[in-house]
C-alpha positions in Angstrom: 187.8 58.5 168.1 189.1 54.9 168.4 185.6 53.6 168.7 184.5 55.4 165.5 187.5 53.9 163.6 186.7 50.4 164.8 183.1 50.9 163.7 184.2 52.0 160.3 186.6 49.1 159.9 184.0 46.6 161.1 181.4 48.2 158.7 183.8 47.9 155.7 184.7 44.4 156.6 181.0 43.4 156.7 180.3 45.1 153.4 183.3 43.5 151.7 182.4 40.1 153.1 178.8 40.5 151.8 179.9 41.5 148.3 182.3 38.5 148.2 179.5 36.2 149.3 177.1 37.5 146.8 179.7 37.1 144.0 180.3 33.5 145.1 176.6 32.7 145.0 176.2 34.3 141.5 179.3 32.4 140.3 177.9 29.1 141.7 174.5 29.6 140.0 176.1 30.6 136.7 178.5 27.6 136.8 175.7 25.1 137.7 173.6 26.4 134.8 176.8 26.4 132.5 176.2 30.1 131.7 179.8 31.0 131.4 181.6 28.1 129.9 185.1 28.6 128.5 185.0 28.8 124.7 187.3 26.6 122.6 189.6 28.8 120.5 192.9 29.0 119.0 196.0 31.2 119.1 197.2 33.4 116.2 201.0 34.0 116.3 201.5 37.8 116.3 204.8 39.7 116.5 203.9 41.2 119.9 202.6 37.9 121.3 200.1 35.3 120.5 196.4 36.4 120.2 193.7 34.1 121.4 190.5 34.1 119.2 187.2 32.2 119.0 184.9 31.7 116.1 181.1 31.6 116.4 178.0 32.3 114.5 177.6 32.6 110.8 177.9 35.3 108.1 180.7 37.7 107.3 183.5 37.7 110.0 183.6 40.6 112.5 186.6 41.2 114.6 185.8 42.4 118.2 188.7 43.7 120.2 188.5 44.5 123.9 190.4 47.2 125.6 194.1 46.6 126.2 193.9 47.3 129.9 195.4 44.6 132.2 192.1 44.0 134.0 190.2 43.1 130.8 189.4 39.5 129.7 187.4 37.5 127.2 184.4 37.7 129.6 183.5 41.2 128.4 
């Protein structure tokens, strides 16, 4: 029983470390190729808090709003 638990914990640790390592490699490659640069934007003062926005492209304006979940970000 204890041996099985230790194998499970070890396996999960290896999987977690592998995923972390792969994410670090992908982030390093993307950063070196400048694939995910931070956009320059501005803040619009809103009654519930400031709203950060960026402008890009041309043509009629389109407002894109991501979900309001706390895990969301501008990288979507």
